[in-house]
C-alpha positions in Angstrom: 19.5 -37.1 -10.1 19.7 -33.7 -11.2 15.9 -33.4 -11.6 15.2 -34.5 -8.0 17.6 -32.1 -6.5 15.8 -28.8 -7.4 12.4 -30.5 -6.4 13.8 -31.5 -2.9 15.3 -28.1 -2.4 12.1 -26.6 -3.2 10.3 -28.6 -0.7 12.8 -27.8 1.9 12.7 -24.0 1.2 8.8 -24.2 1.4 9.1 -26.3 4.6 11.4 -23.5 6.0 9.2 -20.6 4.9 6.0 -22.2 6.6 8.0 -22.7 9.7 9.2 -19.2 9.8 5.7 -18.0 9.3 4.5 -20.1 12.2 7.2 -18.8 14.4 6.5 -15.2 13.5 2.7 -15.6 14.1 3.3 -17.3 17.6 5.5 -14.5 18.5 2.9 -11.9 17.7 0.1 -13.8 19.2 2.0 -14.2 22.4 2.9 -10.4 22.4 -1.1 -9.7 22.0 -2.4 -12.3 24.4 -0.2 -11.8 27.4 -1.5 -8.3 28.3 -5.0 -9.6 28.0 -4.2 -12.7 30.0 -2.5 -10.5 32.8 -5.5 -8.0 32.7 -8.0 -10.8 33.1 -5.9 -12.5 36.1 -5.6 -9.1 37.6 -9.4 -8.5 37.4 -9.7 -11.7 39.5 -7.4 -11.1 42.1 -7.2 -8.8 45.3 -5.1 -5.8 45.4 -2.4 -7.5 47.4 -2.4 -10.5 45.2 -1.8 -8.3 42.2 1.2 -6.5 43.9 2.7 -9.8 45.1 2.1 -12.3 42.3 0.9 -10.4 39.3 1.8 -13.4 36.8 0.1 -16.3 38.5 -3.3 -17.7 38.0 -5.9 -16.3 40.4 -6.9 -19.2 42.9 -9.4 -18.8 44.1 -10.8 -16.2 41.7 -12.2 -13.0 43.4 -15.4 -11.9 41.6 -16.1 -9.0 43.9 -14.1 -6.7 41.8 -16.3 -7.3 38.8 -19.6 -7.1 40.8 -18.2 -3.7 42.3 -17.8 -2.1 38.8 -21.2 -3.5 37.7 -22.9 -2.2 40.7 -22.1 1.4 39.8 -24.6 3.2 38.0 -22.0 5.5 36.3 -20.5 2.4 34.5 -23.9 1.6 32.9 -24.4 5.4 31.9 -20.8 5.2 30.1 -21.9 2.0 28.5 -25.1 3.5 27.2 -23.2 6.5 25.9 -20.6 4.4 24.2 -23.3 2.5 22.7 -25.2 5.5 21.3 -22.0 6.9 19.8 -21.0 3.7 18.4 -24.4 2.9 16.8 -24.9 6.3 15.5 -21.3 6.6 14.0 -21.5 3.2 12.3 -24.9 4.0 10.7 -23.6 7.4 9.4 -20.4 5.7 8.1 -22.2 3.1 6.3 -24.7 5.4 4.8 -22.3 8.0 3.8 -19.7 5.7 2.5 -21.9 3.6 0.5 -23.5 6.5 -1.3 -20.2 8.3 -2.0 -18.4 5.1 -3.0 -21.3 4.2 -5.5 -21.0 7.7 -7.2 -17.2 7.3 -7.5 -17.2 3.8 -8.7 -20.2 3.6 -10.9 -21.2 7.2 -12.2 -19.0 9.4 -14.7 -18.9 13.1 -14.3 -16.5 15.9 -14.8 -13.9 16.2 -12.0 -14.5 12.8 -10.5 -11.0 11.9 -10.2 -10.0 15.3 -8.8 -12.7 15.0 -6.1 -11.7 11.4 -5.3 -8.2 12.6 -4.9 -9.1 15.3 -2.8 -11.0 12.9 -0.6 -8.2 10.6 -0.1 -6.1 13.6 1.2 -8.0 13.0 4.2 -6.1 9.9 5.2 -3.1 12.1 5.5 -4.5 14.2 8.3 -5.3 12.1 11.4 -7.6 13.5 14.3 -4.5 14.2 16.4 -3.4 16.7 14.0 -6.7 18.3 13.3 -8.1 18.3 16.8 -7.7 22.0 17.5 -9.7 23.3 14.3 -12.2 20.6 14.8 -12.8 21.8 18.3 -13.0 25.5 17.2 -15.5 24.3 14.5 -17.6 22.5 16.9 -17.8 25.3 19.3 -19.1 27.7 16.5 -21.8 25.0 15.7 -22.7 24.7 19.6 -21.7 20.9 19.6 -19.1 20.8 22.3 -20.3 18.9 25.3 -22.7 17.0 23.0 -22.5 13.3 22.1 -23.5 14.6 18.6 -20.2 16.3 18.5 -18.5 13.3 19.0 -20.5 11.2 16.6 -19.9 13.9 13.8 -16.2 13.9 14.3 -15.8 10.3 14.4 -17.9 9.8 11.4 -16.1 12.5 9.5 -12.6 11.2 10.0 -13.6 7.5 9.1 -15.2 8.5 5.8 -12.3 8.7 3.6 -10.6 5.2 4.2 -13.8 3.3 4.1 -15.0 4.9 0.9 -11.7 3.5 -0.6 -12.7 0.0 0.7 -16.1 0.3 -0.9 -15.1 1.9 -4.0 -12.8 -1.1 -4.7 -15.7 -3.4 -4.1 -18.3 -1.7 -6.1 -15.8 -1.3 -9.2 -15.6 -5.3 -9.1 -19.1 -5.6 -9.8 -19.5 -6.1 -13.6 -20.9 -3.4 -16.0 -23.1 -6.0 -17.7 -25.2 -6.4 -14.5 -25.9 -2.8 -14.2 -26.8 -2.6 -18.0 -29.2 -5.6 -17.6 -30.7 -3.9 -14.7 -31.2 -0.6 -16.7 -32.8 -2.7 -19.5 -35.2 -4.2 -17.2 -36.3 -0.6 -16.1 -34.3 -0.1 -12.9 -33.3 3.5 -12.3 -29.9 4.2 -10.8 -30.9 4.3 -7.3 -32.9 1.1 -7.8 -29.7 -0.5 -9.0 -27.8 0.7 -6.1 -30.5 -0.3 -3.6 -31.8 -3.5 -4.9 -28.8 -5.0 -6.6 -25.4 -3.6 -5.5 -26.1 -3.3 -1.7 -26.9 -7.0 -1.4 -23.7 -7.9 -3.5 -21.8 -5.6 -1.3 -22.9 -7.0 2.1 -19.3 -8.6 3.1 -17.7 -5.3 2.4 -20.5 -3.2 4.2 -20.2 -5.7 7.2 -16.3 -5.0 7.1 -16.8 -1.3 7.1 -19.3 -1.5 9.9 -17.2 -3.7 12.1 -14.2 -1.5 11.8 -16.1 1.5 12.5 -17.5 -0.1 15.6 -14.1 -1.1 17.1 -12.6 2.3 16.4 -15.6 4.2 17.6 -15.7 2.2 20.8 -12.1 2.6 21.7 -11.8 6.4 20.8 -10.6 8.3 23.7 -9.3 11.5 22.1 -12.4 12.9 20.6 -14.6 12.5 23.9 -11.9 13.9 25.9 -11.7 17.2 23.9 -15.5 17.5 23.3 -17.2 16.2 26.3 -17.1 18.2 29.8 -20.2 16.5 31.6 -19.4 13.5 33.4 -22.9 12.2 32.6 -22.0 12.3 28.8 -18.7 10.2 29.2 -18.2 7.2 27.2 -16.4 4.0 28.5 -12.7 5.2 27.3 -13.0 8.5 29.1 -14.8 6.8 32.2 -11.9 4.4 32.4 -9.4 7.4 32.6 -11.6 8.9 35.3 -12.1 5.4 37.1 -8.3 5.0 37.0 -7.6 8.4 38.7 -10.1 7.7 41.5 -9.0 4.1 42.3 -5.4 4.2 40.9 -4.0 2.5 43.9 -6.3 -0.5 43.6 -5.0 -2.1 40.2 -7.2 -5.1 40.8 -10.4 -2.8 40.6 -9.0 -0.9 37.7 -8.2 -3.9 35.8 -11.8 -5.2 36.4 -13.1 -1.9 35.1 -10.7 -2.0 32.0 -11.6 -5.8 31.3 -15.4 -5.2 31.4 -15.2 -2.0 29.1 -13.0 -4.1 26.6 -15.7 -7.1 26.4 -18.1 -5.4 23.9 -15.3 -4.6 21.6 -13.9 -8.2 21.9 -17.5 -9.4 21.0 -17.8 -7.3 18.0 -14.7 -8.3 16.7 -15.1 -12.0 17.2 -18.6 -12.0 15.6 -17.3 -9.9 12.7 -13.8 -11.4 12.0 -15.0 -13.4 9.0 -17.0 -10.6 7.6 -13.7 -8.0 8.0 -11.7 -10.6 6.1 -13.9 -11.5 3.4 -15.2 -7.9 3.0 -11.5 -6.5 2.7 -10.5 -9.1 0.2 -13.6 -9.8 -1.9 -12.8 -6.8 -4.0 -9.4 -7.6 -4.7 -10.3 -11.4 -5.6 -13.1 -10.3 -7.9 -10.9 -7.5 -9.4 
């Protein structure tokens, strides 16, 4: 009898823990999904329906808001600008971070720890704090009102965190694999390119996916750097569209919903890569 009590008590505690986890996750899911559902409903209603019944399902659905937004040439220009910034930023972050993480994780040189600690200090200074000196530097480099200025800033402020992600993964690769590659005649760069990068594909995919989402949703950097309307990305265009059609909440909701679709698609396709890439290094280590 005494032996069965602790076992039943442990099962009861385990069941209560699982139930509490489900409750917390359900609450968080509702908090996240309710604004998305309401935005979708509002995009498929008329202006009067949004004001009168904002929480009801749109019956019938009004697609004219979406077609109006898609018929605007400025929307496609903003989409093109966002895609250009996102692709260039992602490529730059992946290349720079993979090379830098390889140096910190697999090579030995004097001052490596100090350099890595200085690099991680970049995590303590978000773009909101450094935006003024960043703007002054870009103005001296003649990169204001230029998409390359946005790309440069976004890349620079995403390097530190992503190097730490890749550094942990690269350190988990056994040293015996590197020694065997050198015995077979590989140079250091050959080992990096032919062996390490294919093994690090989950971590690289996670870095790329996170960079895509952050770059796509960034508003502050384009707001400070870009002046010309033809260079506006979608986040900046959303603010402008809301100012122009602010009284028509249904039309604004349609614009916001269409602007968010690419980021949602990126995340849905890359969700598994993000999770596996962020956890693979810890599991292997």
